[in-house]
C-alpha positions in Angstrom: -16.0 -26.9 27.3 -15.2 -29.0 24.9 -15.7 -29.4 20.7 -18.1 -32.1 21.4 -20.1 -30.2 24.0 -20.6 -27.2 21.6 -21.2 -29.2 18.8 -24.2 -30.3 20.2 -25.2 -27.5 22.4 -24.5 -24.8 18.6 -25.4 -25.1 15.4 -23.1 -24.4 12.4 -24.9 -21.6 12.1 -24.5 -20.0 15.5 -20.7 -21.1 15.2 -20.3 -19.6 12.5 -21.8 -16.4 13.9 -19.7 -16.5 16.6 -16.3 -16.9 14.3 -17.3 -14.4 12.0 -18.3 -12.2 14.9 -14.5 -13.0 16.8 -13.3 -12.1 13.0 -14.6 -9.0 13.0 -13.5 -8.4 16.6 -9.9 -8.7 15.8 -9.9 -7.2 13.0 -11.7 -3.7 14.4 -8.6 -5.2 17.5 -6.1 -4.6 14.7 -7.0 -1.4 13.2 -6.8 -0.3 17.1 -3.2 -0.9 17.8 -2.0 0.1 13.9 -4.0 3.7 14.6 -2.3 4.2 18.3 0.9 3.3 16.5 0.6 5.0 14.8 -0.6 8.2 16.2 2.5 7.7 18.7 4.9 8.1 16.2 3.8 11.6 14.3 5.4 13.7 17.7 8.5 11.8 17.3 9.0 13.4 14.5 7.7 16.6 14.6 10.3 16.5 18.0 13.6 15.3 15.8 12.6 18.5 13.5 12.3 21.2 15.8 14.9 19.4 18.4 17.4 19.8 14.8 17.0 23.9 15.5 18.9 25.8 17.4 18.9 29.1 18.3 22.8 29.8 18.6 22.7 28.8 14.8 20.7 30.9 13.9 21.8 34.2 15.2 25.0 33.0 14.1 24.3 32.2 10.3 22.4 35.9 10.3 25.4 37.1 11.6 27.6 35.4 8.5 25.2 36.6 6.2 25.1 40.6 7.5 29.2 40.8 7.4 29.5 39.0 4.8 27.0 41.4 2.4 
């Protein structure tokens, strides 16, 4: 379908409505993609924070504190 065909079959108001709907759908899609990206980033930070805690290190620090007293 060419632009000339669209101009004949759709009125100016209909074309404006289609353009506005396209803009709304594009914006909604971008917001959904941003939400998915943000939700995927949260567990990575949590995994990094918990992975840095090592049980052997905690035991060694506790032993060091108890011997230091």
